[in-house]
N, C-alpha and C positions, 0 to 999 in steps of 0.2 A: 748192528748197523740199520735194521729197516726201523728199531724202534727211534733211533736217534734222528731219522729223516723226518718221521712222522711228527715227533717232538717239536723238530724245528719249523714244520709248516703250520702245526697249531700255533706256535709263537708267532709266527709272521701274520697268522688270520686273526690272533688277537690284537697283534699292534695295528692291523687295517681296521678292525672293527673299531678301536680305540680312537684312531683318528678320524674315521668317519663321524662318532658321535661327537667329536667336537665340532664338526662342520655346522653351521647354521641350518635349522629346518627351512622349509619353503615360508612357513608363517613368519618365522625370524626375519628372513629376508624381504619379505613384502613389508614389515613393521620398520625395518632400517631404511628400506626405500621410502617410506611413506614421512619417517623422521626427517631423511634428509632433503626432500623437497619441501616439508614443513620449515625447516630451518633456513633453507635457501629463500623461498619467498618471503618469509618474517623477517629476513635481514636486508629485503631490496630497499627498504626506506629507513632514514634516520629515526632517532626519537624525537618527537615534536611535543613540547610541552604547551598547555593550555592554560590561559587565565580567564577565570569569570571575573565580569565586571559589572557593575550596576551604573548606568547612565545616571548619575544625581543632577546634573545639570546640562544648559544648553550647550557650554563650551564642551564638555565631557562627550556629547553627543556629535558635535561638529568634528571633533578630532578623528573619533571612528567613521564617520562618514567620510571625511577627507581622505583617509587611509583606505578604507576598504568599500565604501559606497557608491564609487564613481566606476561604473562599468567600462567606459571610454578611457578612463586615465590608466587604468590597471585592470583588466578582466579576469585575470589569475586570482588576484588577491579578492575582488568582489565574489567569485564563483565560489572560492575556498570559504569565505564568510558566509554567505547565505547556506552553504552545504552545511558547514558545522553549526549554525544557528537554526536549520530547517525551515527557513523564513525568507521572503524576499525583503530587500532592504525597506521597502516602502512601510513594511509593517514595523520597523524598529523604531521606539519612541522614547522620548526622555522618561527617565524612570524605569526602562527596562533593565533585565539582567541579558547580559549576552556572553559568549565565549569567543576569544580570539587567540589564534596561535602565535608561537614565537618564531615560527619559519612558514615560509609559503612555499610550497612545491607544486609544480605545473600537472602533477599526475594525482587525481582526487583518490586513488586507491591509498594514498598514502595516510588518508584519514579514516579509511574505514575502521567501523567496530565489529564488522564481520570478517573473519580470518582470510588472509590472503591465498592460503591454500585449504581446500575443504577436500581432504583423502577420501572420504566415503563417496563422493561424486564425481572421482576421477573416470568412471566410465560412461558419465552422462555427457553429451556432445554440448548442450546448453541448459543452464539453470538458474532461475531468479530466486534469491531469499528474500523475504519481505519480513521487517522486524516492526511492527506495532509500537513496542516499547520503545524502541531507539529511532522511530520515526524515520527509516531508511530502507534501502534495498541494495542488493548485492548482486551482480551478473557474473555467471560462472561459465567457462567451458574446460569440460574434462578436470572439474575441481579447481581451475586456476582463476582467481579473481582478475575480470577486465572491465569491470565498470563499478564505481560505488557511487551512490545518488542518494539526495534527500527524498523524503516523501511525506505527505500529509494524507494519513488514511480516516478511516471511519470515525466520527463522533460516537460517545457512548451510546447512544440510542439507535444507531444505525452503523454498527461497527463492521470492519473488515476481519471475519472471524478467521482465525488459525484453522490451518489444513493444508490438504492438498490440492492443488488446482492446476490449470494447464491453460497456456495463451489458446483461444479459440478463433477469433476472427479480427480483422482490424479496417480501420477507416480514417483516412489522414484529416478530412474535416468534417468530423461528426456532430451533428446536433442532437441531444439527447431526446429518446423516445417518448420520456414523461415529461419533459419539460423543454419547449422548443426554445426557451430563453437561455439554456445552457449550452453553451459553444464549446465542444469538446477537443480539440487540436490533436493529432497523433493518438486517437484512441485504439488501445488494444484490450479487448474483452477476454476476461479469464474466467468467467462464469456466465454460460449462455442464460441460467433460468434468471439467477437475482441480479444478472445485468452488472457485475462487478468488471471494472476495467482499469487500467493503466491510462492517464491522459493528462495533458496539461490543464491546470486551473489556479487560482490564487491560492498562494501559500502562504499562510499567516502564522505559520509555526508551532501548529498541534492537530490532533486528530480532529477534523472538521467536517468531512465529506458525508457523503451518502452510502458510505460502504466502499467506494472507489479509492483507487491510491493514485494521490495527484502528484504532480512533478513539475520541476522546472521544465521550460521550454526545450532547450537544447538535450534535456535528459530524455524528454517523451519523444523527440525526434530520434534520437540514437536508439531507443528501445523498440520503436516502431519497425526500423529497418533491421535490427539486430535479430529479434524474435522470430519464432516460426509457428505461422498459422497451424489450425490442425487439418488433418485430412478429412475429407468429405466423401461419404458414400451416399449415394441417392439424395443430396440434398441436405443430408444432416451430418454434422461433425462427428468424427470417430473420437470417441472420448480419449484423453491424455495422448494423443498423437501431436499436439503443439508443444512448445517449450514448456518443461514442467516449472511449476510455481509454487514454492513452499512458504507459506506464513507461520511463523514459529514461535509466536508469544502474543501477549495483549498486552495494551497500555495501561498503566495504572492511573485509574482515573480518580482515584482519592487525592491524586496531585493536580492541586487547582492551575498551578502555573508552568508554563514551560515542560522541561522534560528531562531525563536522566542525564542527557547528553551535556547538559551544562556542567554536570558534576565530575567530568571526567578530566583527570589530570594531564593524560597524554594520549597520544594515537595508539600507545602500544596495548589499551584495553581492547578484547576481542571478546565477543559472545561465544560461550562454550557449551551451548544446548543444542547444537544443531543435531538432526536425526542421523544415527547411524545407518538405518536403511531408508534414505529419501525418498526410494520409489515405491516403498510400501506405508509411507507417513499416512496418517490418518486423514480421512476426508473432512471437510469441514462440516460442522453443525450449523445449518443456516435454517432460521424460524420461517415456517411457511408464511407468516405475514410479510416478509422480507421479500417474498418473489411476487411480482405482479401478476395480478388476476389472469392477465391474457398468458403468461407463462405456464401457469399450474398444471395444464394438461399435459405438458411434456414431461413431468415427473414419473418416472417409471415405478411399477407396482412395489419393487423391491426397494425403493428409496423413500416411499410415502412416509413411512413410520419416523425415519429419520429426520425428515423435515417438521413432522406432527410433533414429536417429542425433543427436538433441538433445545427449544427454550428450558426446559428441564435441566437439561445437560449443562447448560451455559450457566445457569444459576448455582448448579451444584458444584460447577469447575472455580467458579467465582470469576468468571469472564465478566458474567453480568452482575453487578453488585444487587443485593435485596432491596425491593422498592422501586429500582429502575425499570421502566417500562418502555420497551421500545417502540420505535415509530414505525408503523406499517407502511408497505410501499404504497406511494402516492403517485397517481397520475394527475401531475399538475396541470397537463394541457386539457384533460377532461374537466378537472376541478375549476379551471379558468373559463372553460366553454359553458361551463354549468353556472357559475357567477356571472358571466357575461350575458348569458340567456335570462336568469333571473333579474339581473338590472334593467335589461331591455323589456322585459314584461311589466318591470314596476313604473320604467319611463312611460310605455304605452298606455299603462293604466292611471297613471297620475294625467298623461294627456287627455285621454278620455273624460276623466273626471272633470277637469278643466272646460272641455267642449262642454260636457252636461250642464256645468255650473254656467256657463255662458248663455247657453239656451234658455235655462231658467231666468237668468237675469234680464234676459231680452223680452221673455213674455210677462215678466211680473214689473217691468219699470214703469212707474206711475204717470198717467198722462192727466189726472186731475187730482184734486185735494183728498188727503186721507188715503193716498197710495191705491185708489180706485181707478181702474183705467176708464175715460170717458168713452161711452158706445154713441 
């Protein structure tokens, strides 16, 4: 009897253990949750096909202009077109290649090349991902895409280098500290020393900036109010307390015209190389020459070598092509002042020289024959 009862208990325990082993683990449940969210967010938008066109004639240009180029006539179509092509319509010319969608929807997230759900960022309140390669950025809230926008980042000799940054401070009507001729609406700095910032500026459709991230005006305004500034302690920003910014790739400067976004067949393409640990993503390698001299004193001792040898790393990784010489940070205000000073001194010297010549002429003016003054 006892033996029979013990055997029955053992069998029941074995059955229970067998049933428990069939239950998903915590890791499996988490994977299932993420897969479910990924599927949900990926299915929010229909497939939108893209057609690449070359505007061979004036008539072909006018067709596109009339359909997509008139902001007041159809603001949604206009914004969709300039976002897909990464440029303002004023930069579209006869002979250019463009991309057009077969469907226009009112949510630009439908056209994002970045995933609609980023599971590795679901614990991060706010996050910005910038792609140099595809000239765009995406804003996330707890891993869910809330904004997709075009961007024009740094040209090859003044790149916007890959790495982990964060928003620092903002100014609604900023004038560049290096060039007073640069007006930068809705400026949001994301690297205190190098001066990198998101802001509105001309968008010709390629990497053209001095390392900043240019945007269309409405995108710049949205980001200005959505992003969070850094916390300050004793007047200095506490590192990485503002909204996290990850720049995840580099532009292929071997490509002389346009960019890979024109080669996409549809909106279903998504970048698949986002970091698994976004909070631990590598810091950027920024050459010391890209930091204005007035800011170099703020570089901490533990970071000096990183700036000093950054150029070697950029060449080794192919972010900078061999033979390409980067442009050092230039204080255009001081340069202009120096040029103006030299020009002013030159004018003053020329004026003095003319005065001296006039005095000589006055003294040597002949009053008699042979050029000899009559005494």
